[in-house]
BALOBA-1460 file (C-alpha; in Angstrom, 3 decimals):
// residues 116
<rec num="1" residu="m" x="-27.574" y="12.969" z="78.812"/>
<rec num="2" residu="g" x="-27.208" y="9.322" z="78.173"/>
<rec num="3" residu="s" x="-29.033" y="9.714" z="74.944"/>
<rec num="4" residu="l" x="-26.742" y="12.511" z="73.866"/>
<rec num="5" residu="s" x="-23.683" y="10.438" z="74.453"/>
<rec num="6" residu="g" x="-25.318" y="7.554" z="72.601"/>
<rec num="7" residu="t" x="-26.036" y="9.806" z="69.652"/>
<rec num="8" residu="s" x="-22.614" y="11.249" z="69.810"/>
<rec num="9" residu="s" x="-21.158" y="7.777" z="70.001"/>
<rec num="10" residu="g" x="-23.317" y="6.672" z="67.053"/>
<rec num="11" residu="a" x="-22.262" y="9.685" z="65.015"/>
<rec num="12" residu="s" x="-18.682" y="8.998" z="65.943"/>
<rec num="13" residu="t" x="-19.041" y="5.393" z="64.771"/>
<rec num="14" residu="v" x="-20.657" y="6.522" z="61.518"/>
<rec num="15" residu="t" x="-17.828" y="9.022" z="61.044"/>
<rec num="16" residu="q" x="-15.257" y="6.314" z="61.729"/>
<rec num="17" residu="v" x="-16.939" y="3.928" z="59.286"/>
<rec num="18" residu="s" x="-17.179" y="6.717" z="56.744"/>
<rec num="19" residu="e" x="-13.499" y="7.544" z="57.188"/>
<rec num="20" residu="k" x="-12.589" y="3.860" z="56.867"/>
<rec num="21" residu="l" x="-14.670" y="3.608" z="53.685"/>
<rec num="22" residu="q" x="-12.968" y="6.701" z="52.275"/>
<rec num="23" residu="a" x="-9.561" y="5.241" z="53.206"/>
<rec num="24" residu="l" x="-10.523" y="1.952" z="51.525"/>
<rec num="25" residu="l" x="-11.744" y="3.793" z="48.435"/>
<rec num="26" residu="m" x="-8.525" y="5.820" z="48.290"/>
<rec num="27" residu="e" x="-6.481" y="2.625" z="48.663"/>
<rec num="28" residu="e" x="-8.523" y="0.997" z="45.901"/>
<rec num="29" residu="r" x="-7.979" y="4.043" z="43.645"/>
<rec num="30" residu="k" x="-4.240" y="3.950" z="44.401"/>
<rec num="31" residu="r" x="-4.133" y="0.241" z="43.620"/>
<rec num="32" residu="k" x="-6.033" y="0.758" z="40.345"/>
<rec num="33" residu="r" x="-3.760" y="3.679" z="39.437"/>
<rec num="34" residu="k" x="-0.683" y="1.527" z="40.127"/>
<rec num="35" residu="v" x="-2.083" y="-1.259" z="37.951"/>
<rec num="36" residu="s" x="-2.959" y="1.253" z="35.236"/>
<rec num="37" residu="n" x="0.489" y="2.854" z="35.427"/>
<rec num="38" residu="r" x="2.182" y="-0.555" z="35.244"/>
<rec num="39" residu="e" x="0.110" y="-1.477" z="32.199"/>
<rec num="40" residu="s" x="0.853" y="1.871" z="30.583"/>
<rec num="41" residu="a" x="4.579" y="1.412" z="31.275"/>
<rec num="42" residu="r" x="4.411" y="-2.125" z="29.827"/>
<rec num="43" residu="r" x="2.733" y="-0.826" z="26.655"/>
<rec num="44" residu="s" x="5.310" y="1.950" z="26.434"/>
<rec num="45" residu="r" x="8.153" y="-0.580" z="26.724"/>
<rec num="46" residu="m" x="6.513" y="-2.724" z="24.045"/>
<rec num="47" residu="r" x="6.173" y="0.278" z="21.694"/>
<rec num="48" residu="k" x="9.793" y="1.231" z="22.350"/>
<rec num="49" residu="k" x="10.950" y="-2.351" z="21.693"/>
<rec num="50" residu="k" x="8.925" y="-2.533" z="18.464"/>
<rec num="51" residu="h" x="10.365" y="0.807" z="17.355"/>
<rec num="52" residu="l" x="13.883" y="-0.429" z="18.113"/>
<rec num="53" residu="d" x="13.207" y="-3.700" z="16.254"/>
<rec num="54" residu="d" x="11.859" y="-1.742" z="13.267"/>
<rec num="55" residu="l" x="14.928" y="0.520" z="13.256"/>
<rec num="56" residu="t" x="17.231" y="-2.500" z="13.511"/>
<rec num="57" residu="a" x="15.477" y="-4.162" z="10.555"/>
<rec num="58" residu="e" x="15.695" y="-0.932" z="8.558"/>
<rec num="59" residu="l" x="19.402" y="-0.612" z="9.390"/>
<rec num="60" residu="t" x="20.006" y="-4.182" z="8.212"/>
<rec num="61" residu="q" x="18.140" y="-3.471" z="4.958"/>
<rec num="62" residu="l" x="19.992" y="-0.197" z="4.381"/>
<rec num="63" residu="r" x="23.336" y="-1.917" z="4.958"/>
<rec num="64" residu="e" x="22.400" y="-4.610" z="2.429"/>
<rec num="65" residu="d" x="21.262" y="-1.948" z="-0.060"/>
<rec num="66" residu="n" x="24.514" y="-0.053" z="0.496"/>
<rec num="67" residu="h" x="26.530" y="-3.238" z="-0.083"/>
<rec num="68" residu="q" x="24.655" y="-3.887" z="-3.351"/>
<rec num="69" residu="i" x="25.217" y="-0.288" z="-4.492"/>
<rec num="70" residu="i" x="28.952" y="-0.569" z="-3.748"/>
<rec num="71" residu="l" x="29.134" y="-3.825" z="-5.738"/>
<rec num="72" residu="s" x="27.281" y="-2.218" z="-8.628"/>
<rec num="73" residu="l" x="29.545" y="0.823" z="-8.480"/>
<rec num="74" residu="n" x="32.654" y="-1.390" z="-8.541"/>
<rec num="75" residu="i" x="31.340" y="-3.322" z="-11.555"/>
<rec num="76" residu="t" x="30.481" y="-0.063" z="-13.330"/>
<rec num="77" residu="s" x="33.926" y="1.369" z="-12.552"/>
<rec num="78" residu="q" x="35.621" y="-1.731" z="-13.939"/>
<rec num="79" residu="s" x="33.484" y="-1.532" z="-17.071"/>
<rec num="80" residu="y" x="34.331" y="2.140" z="-17.464"/>
<rec num="81" residu="l" x="38.067" y="1.416" z="-17.173"/>
<rec num="82" residu="h" x="37.763" y="-1.389" z="-19.736"/>
<rec num="83" residu="v" x="35.839" y="0.840" z="-22.187"/>
<rec num="84" residu="e" x="38.313" y="3.684" z="-21.611"/>
<rec num="85" residu="a" x="41.228" y="1.354" z="-22.431"/>
<rec num="86" residu="e" x="39.458" y="0.107" z="-25.575"/>
<rec num="87" residu="n" x="38.739" y="3.706" z="-26.552"/>
<rec num="88" residu="s" x="42.431" y="4.587" z="-26.233"/>
<rec num="89" residu="v" x="43.389" y="1.657" z="-28.455"/>
<rec num="90" residu="l" x="40.768" y="2.689" z="-31.025"/>
<rec num="91" residu="r" x="41.983" y="6.301" z="-30.984"/>
<rec num="92" residu="a" x="45.558" y="5.131" z="-31.592"/>
<rec num="93" residu="q" x="44.403" y="2.872" z="-34.431"/>
<rec num="94" residu="t" x="42.368" y="5.747" z="-35.899"/>
<rec num="95" residu="n" x="45.429" y="8.008" z="-35.850"/>
<rec num="96" residu="e" x="47.596" y="5.323" z="-37.413"/>
<rec num="97" residu="l" x="45.034" y="4.607" z="-40.146"/>
<rec num="98" residu="s" x="44.601" y="8.341" z="-40.790"/>
<rec num="99" residu="c" x="48.340" y="8.671" z="-41.261"/>
<rec num="100" residu="r" x="48.422" y="5.676" z="-43.608"/>
<rec num="101" residu="l" x="45.492" y="7.054" z="-45.569"/>
<rec num="102" residu="q" x="47.196" y="10.429" z="-45.856"/>
<rec num="103" residu="s" x="50.356" y="8.703" z="-47.076"/>
<rec num="104" residu="l" x="48.388" y="6.725" z="-49.671"/>
<rec num="105" residu="e" x="46.597" y="9.870" z="-50.792"/>
<rec num="106" residu="d" x="49.974" y="11.626" z="-51.081"/>
<rec num="107" residu="i" x="51.292" y="8.740" z="-53.212"/>
<rec num="108" residu="i" x="48.199" y="8.841" z="-55.427"/>
<rec num="109" residu="t" x="48.509" y="12.605" z="-55.802"/>
<rec num="110" residu="f" x="52.218" y="12.260" z="-56.636"/>
<rec num="111" residu="l" x="51.540" y="9.531" z="-59.192"/>
<rec num="112" residu="q" x="48.774" y="11.540" z="-60.775"/>
<rec num="113" residu="w" x="50.977" y="14.640" z="-60.895"/>
<rec num="114" residu="k" x="53.771" y="12.628" z="-62.389"/>
<rec num="115" residu="q" x="51.511" y="11.381" z="-65.210"/>
<rec num="116" residu="w" x="50.653" y="14.871" z="-66.356"/>
């Protein structure tokens, strides 16, 4: 019987060692998973920060582009108003000259009619 208890005790010790090894392996896996998860989270934060930085840079560029477009639009609007004013003056001068020409043609026609 002594040998049975010794065998049983040996098997029990092997089982205990095996269980401890499994517990250690599970702890090691947990630790590795934690490290892996932390690294993954760090990479995710870095990607998110880079994305945010890229969006911020794009926003700055778009604001600058928008500012330049507004300046260009203002310059173009001022030019348009200046050309429109010049055009009005030229139309008035054209009308005045047309009237003067018509008057001169009427005088010429009258003088020619008078000579006959």
